[in-house]
TORKOL-4160 file (C-alpha; in steps of 0.2 Angstrom, whole numbers, padded with zeros to 4 digits, m for minus):
79
<pt num="1" X="m0056" Y="m0186" Z="0232"/>
<pt num="2" X="m0067" Y="m0172" Z="0226"/>
<pt num="3" X="m0065" Y="m0154" Z="0229"/>
<pt num="4" X="m0075" Y="m0147" Z="0243"/>
<pt num="5" X="m0076" Y="m0130" Z="0234"/>
<pt num="6" X="m0089" Y="m0134" Z="0222"/>
<pt num="7" X="m0100" Y="m0118" Z="0224"/>
<pt num="8" X="m0086" Y="m0106" Z="0228"/>
<pt num="9" X="m0080" Y="m0093" Z="0217"/>
<pt num="10" X="m0062" Y="m0085" Z="0216"/>
<pt num="11" X="m0058" Y="m0069" Z="0223"/>
<pt num="12" X="m0055" Y="m0062" Z="0207"/>
<pt num="13" X="m0072" Y="m0066" Z="0200"/>
<pt num="14" X="m0079" Y="m0059" Z="0217"/>
<pt num="15" X="m0074" Y="m0042" Z="0215"/>
<pt num="16" X="m0077" Y="m0041" Z="0195"/>
<pt num="17" X="m0059" Y="m0042" Z="0190"/>
<pt num="18" X="m0056" Y="m0043" Z="0171"/>
<pt num="19" X="m0042" Y="m0046" Z="0160"/>
<pt num="20" X="m0028" Y="m0034" Z="0161"/>
<pt num="21" X="m0029" Y="m0021" Z="0147"/>
<pt num="22" X="m0015" Y="m0010" Z="0141"/>
<pt num="23" X="m0017" Y="0008" Z="0143"/>
<pt num="24" X="m0005" Y="0017" Z="0130"/>
<pt num="25" X="0002" Y="0034" Z="0134"/>
<pt num="26" X="m0007" Y="0041" Z="0119"/>
<pt num="27" X="m0024" Y="0032" Z="0113"/>
<pt num="28" X="m0023" Y="0041" Z="0096"/>
<pt num="29" X="m0008" Y="0028" Z="0092"/>
<pt num="30" X="m0021" Y="0015" Z="0091"/>
<pt num="31" X="m0032" Y="0025" Z="0080"/>
<pt num="32" X="m0042" Y="0016" Z="0065"/>
<pt num="33" X="m0051" Y="0026" Z="0054"/>
<pt num="34" X="m0069" Y="0021" Z="0050"/>
<pt num="35" X="m0077" Y="0017" Z="0034"/>
<pt num="36" X="m0084" Y="0034" Z="0032"/>
<pt num="37" X="m0067" Y="0044" Z="0034"/>
<pt num="38" X="m0059" Y="0033" Z="0022"/>
<pt num="39" X="m0074" Y="0033" Z="0009"/>
<pt num="40" X="m0074" Y="0053" Z="0009"/>
<pt num="41" X="m0055" Y="0055" Z="0007"/>
<pt num="42" X="m0055" Y="0041" Z="m0007"/>
<pt num="43" X="m0069" Y="0052" Z="m0015"/>
<pt num="44" X="m0058" Y="0067" Z="m0014"/>
<pt num="45" X="m0044" Y="0058" Z="m0022"/>
<pt num="46" X="m0055" Y="0053" Z="m0036"/>
<pt num="47" X="m0061" Y="0071" Z="m0039"/>
<pt num="48" X="m0042" Y="0077" Z="m0039"/>
<pt num="49" X="m0038" Y="0064" Z="m0051"/>
<pt num="50" X="m0051" Y="0072" Z="m0062"/>
<pt num="51" X="m0065" Y="0059" Z="m0059"/>
<pt num="52" X="m0057" Y="0046" Z="m0070"/>
<pt num="53" X="m0064" Y="0028" Z="m0066"/>
<pt num="54" X="m0053" Y="0013" Z="m0064"/>
<pt num="55" X="m0043" Y="0017" Z="m0049"/>
<pt num="56" X="m0055" Y="0014" Z="m0035"/>
<pt num="57" X="m0045" Y="0002" Z="m0026"/>
<pt num="58" X="m0029" Y="0013" Z="m0027"/>
<pt num="59" X="m0039" Y="0028" Z="m0021"/>
<pt num="60" X="m0046" Y="0018" Z="m0006"/>
<pt num="61" X="m0029" Y="0012" Z="m0001"/>
<pt num="62" X="m0021" Y="0029" Z="m0003"/>
<pt num="63" X="m0035" Y="0036" Z="0008"/>
<pt num="64" X="m0031" Y="0023" Z="0022"/>
<pt num="65" X="m0013" Y="0026" Z="0021"/>
<pt num="66" X="m0016" Y="0045" Z="0022"/>
<pt num="67" X="m0027" Y="0044" Z="0037"/>
<pt num="68" X="m0018" Y="0032" Z="0045"/>
<pt num="69" X="m0001" Y="0042" Z="0043"/>
<pt num="70" X="m0009" Y="0057" Z="0049"/>
<pt num="71" X="m0015" Y="0049" Z="0065"/>
<pt num="72" X="0003" Y="0042" Z="0067"/>
<pt num="73" X="0010" Y="0059" Z="0065"/>
<pt num="74" X="m0002" Y="0067" Z="0078"/>
<pt num="75" X="0003" Y="0053" Z="0090"/>
<pt num="76" X="0022" Y="0057" Z="0089"/>
<pt num="77" X="0018" Y="0076" Z="0090"/>
<pt num="78" X="0007" Y="0073" Z="0106"/>
<pt num="79" X="0021" Y="0063" Z="0115"/>
């Protein structure tokens, strides 16, 4: 036996329903810094270290941690 519903769509697709998405209480908790923000902070760290080369990766990773940490701190305060 074959299905008689060959051209029909489900009710969910008729009303344009999409996947369920979480809506956190505080959207800043999901904040991801962009490339430019990290780059600028890494450059500031480089300057603070006296403009000595050789620690570019460390500067970048520190900048990421600082920016993500400050976003997490703001999220805790906003609760």
